[in-house]
N, C-alpha and C positions, 0 to 999 in steps of 0.2 A: 260544322257543317254549312252555318249560314256565310259566314266568311269565305267557304269555296265557290257557295252560288255567287256571290256576291263579286267577289275576283272573275268569275266563268262571266260573268253577264258585263261586267267593265269590259275584260278581253273582249268579247263578243260587241261594245258600241264602239272598239276602237276600231276594228278590223272593218265595218260598216264605214267608218270614218277613215279611214286610209282608200277603200274603197270609190267611195262617193271622191275621194279628192283624183285619184286617179282617173274614173272617168270624165270630171273636168277639166283634167292633165289631158286628156286624149283629144276631149272636142275642140280647147284651144289651140292644140297643136295640128289639127284637121285644118279650122280657121286660120290659121298663121301658115301655112303649106297651102292651101287653096287659095287664098285669097292674099298673100302677102306678096314682098317685090322677090323672092326666093335669092336677096343680098344681105338682109339686117332681118334680124328677129325683132319686130315692134314693143314697144315699152309696154303694151299693154298685155303680153303674152311673158315679156320677164316678170310681171309683177304676180301673174297666174302662176307661172311656174316656181317664184319664192314661196309664195303662198302654200300652193299644194306642199313642196319641200320641208316648211314650217308645221305641217300638219304631220307628215313622215317622220319627221323631228321628234317632233312631241310623243306619238309615237310608240317612237323608240326608247326615248326618257325615261317613260311614264311605268314601259313593260321593265326597264333595267330597274328603278325605283323597287318595283315588288317581286321583283326575283330576288332566288331565296339565296342562291349562289348567283353574284354580282358580275364575277371574274369571268366564272363559265358561258354565264350569258352571253358575255360580251364577245369573247372569242367565236362564240357557236352565231354569231348573230350579227357580225362586225362588216358581214356584207350587206345587211337594211341597211347600216349607219353610213357605209361610201355611197350607197344610192343614192341616199334621200340629200347631201349636200348641193345646195343651190350652186351649181357649177358654172351655168351662163349670169348668173346673177354676179356673183365673183368676179370674172371675163369681162362684163362690161364696169363692174364699180372699177376695177384697177388698171382698165382701157388695154387689158394686155390684144395685141394682137394675132389676132385667131382668125385662121377663115371661117366663114361660113358653115363652108364643106364640114372642117371639125367641128363647130361647134354644134351642127345638127348633128354628128354624132356623140359628143358631151350632153347635149340634151335629151339625149336616149337613155342615157342613169336613168332619169327619171321617171321614165315610161317602164324601165323595168324594173323598179322600186313598185310601181304600180302594178305590174303583173305577178311580183311575189306578194302583194294584197289580195288578188284574186285566187292566189292559188291557197291562200289562207282563208277567205270564204269559202272555194272549193273542196276543203278538205270538212272547213266544220259542217257543210249544207249534206254533204252526200252520207257521213255516218254510214260507208259503206252498204247503201242502198245504192243497186248498179244501174237504176233505171235513171237515177240524179248525178249520178259519174256520167254517164252515156252524156246528158244533157250539160254537165262542165264542162266536158272534154268540148262538145260538140263548140258552144260558146269561146272558149281558149282560143279554138283554131279560126272561127270567125273574126273574132276582134285580130288576133297575130297577122290573119291574111291579111287584112285592110291597114293594120298597121304597115304591113310590108309593102303593101300599094303606096301610101302614103311616101314611105321614107322613095322607094322605087322612082316615082314621081318626082318627088323633091331633087333627085340625083341626076336624073336620067332628061327633066324634060326641057332642058336649054342642049344638051348634048347626041340626043338622041335623035335622027330623023322619022323616025318609023315609031315612034310615040306622040300620039296627037288629043290629049288633055286625059283628067284625071280616071276619065271612064275606060280605057286604054288601059290605065294601068290596074285599076281593077281586074278587070276581066283577066290580063298578064296573071297577076298574081291567082288566083282563082283555079287560071291553069295548070297554073306550076305546082298549085297545094295539092291538087288532084293526080299531078304528077304525068295530064296528057299533056302538057308541053304548049307552047304559044310561038306565034312568030315572030313577035317582038325581043329580041336578043339584046341584053342590058350591055354598055359599053362604058361604065365606070366600075371601079373597084368597089364599090360600095353594094352596086345595083349586081354583080355577081357571086356577090356572099350573100346577097337574100336568094336570089335564084338558087344556092345549094341548097339553103336553110328551106325553103318552102317544103321542095317535096319531100326532105326529110319528115318535115311536120308530116304530112301528107299519109306517110307510110309509117307512123307511128297510127294516127288516127283511125286511119279505116279497118287494119285488123280489128281494133276495140268493136268498131259501129257490127263488126262481121259477127263479130262473137255475141255482141250484143243481141244478135236478130235472130242467131241460134240459142241460147239461153231462152229467150222469149217463148219461141216456137215450141220448146221442151214445154217450159212452164205450160204453155196453153196446151201442151199433150197429155199432161200428168193430171190436166184440172178435167181433161173431157173424158178420160180412163177412168174416173172415181166414180 
């Protein structure tokens, strides 16, 4: 029993460590996009991403070492491993000729790993509590919308005449996630993909919010009737 509690405690520490690393990566990516030259990644950002990927890799191999059936664990979590590799650093170290646009997409793999870490934390915190589940969903939508605005801004700012700063990109993202739409239309392939994904996320989230409101008033009605 003690060993089980200890393992569970260590698992939560690993979850928190990966979530913290993902938060650092999100902040670093924001600074890189908003203050960078939109042509090359700075050495500071590359080193931050490398450190975050090391945390992700350490998390994976520690869990693999404690897994009872290592082969099964590897097969079920191979995506975590692939998303934890510091691809941008490998591109930089081997001096590969990759455009910044493609490098940006490659770099988002680490952000996907951060979202998977967020999912683990969400599962741990909710424990079938619907109110916490709604908060977790809302936070996930907020982070996804913000990241979409960053990606949209990075790819569109140089080629889209209707995009005038990151504030417009953030407004565009929120208008699309609420399925209202915006007067700014994407002109790049990546921007168009993000434009499709945002309403899908919104259509998934808002019915959950409606169910939560109805369940809340239903519970309040039962309490008053007692």
